N, C-alpha and C positions, 0 to 999 in steps of 0.2 A: 617779672620780666627776666631777671637773671636766671632763675631755675629753668624756665622754659627754653631760653637760648642755650643753656648748657646741655639740656636734654636733647635738643635738636642736633647739637654738635657731637653728642655721645661723650660728653665730658662731665667731670664733677668739679666742685669748688676747689679741690686740691690740685687740679690740673692747671689752674690759672695762676700765673706769677703775680700779676698786679691787676687790681680792679680800679676803675675810675668811675666815680659816681658824680654825674653832673646834676646838681640840685641846689636850688636857691636857699632852701631851709636845712640847716645842719641837722635838725631833729629827724628828718626823713632819712638822711644818710646814716645816722646813728642807729635808727630803727632797722634799716636794711642790714647793716653789719651784724646786729644782734640776732635778728630773725634768721639770717642765712648762716649764722655762726662762722663769719669770715674772720680771718686773722687781721686785726686792725693795722698791723705793720705792712700789710699787702693791699691797703686801700688808700687811694688818693681821692679826696673830695674836691671837685672843681665847682666853685661858686659862680653861678650865672646871674647873680643879683644885679639889677641895673645900676645900682650905686657903685658897684665894683668895676664898671666899665664893660663894654661888650667884649666877649671872648676872653676876659681875664680869668685866670685860674688861681685859686687860693688853696694852698695845701693846709689842711687842718689835721690835728691829731684826734682820732676817734677815741673817746674814753673807753676804758676796758670794763 
């Protein structure tokens, strides 16, 4: 989804200052960061897991 959206906008991953990935499973966010070769310092992972409360955001550090 991210590469397609960037292509439509005529941008590259380097053109984006901060990525926010809304995902319940941290492994999906880690995989996205690795597959897209994103700088982990420019990624915020918001957890939408029901146990965390609706709409809550949890910032986690993506392992390098």
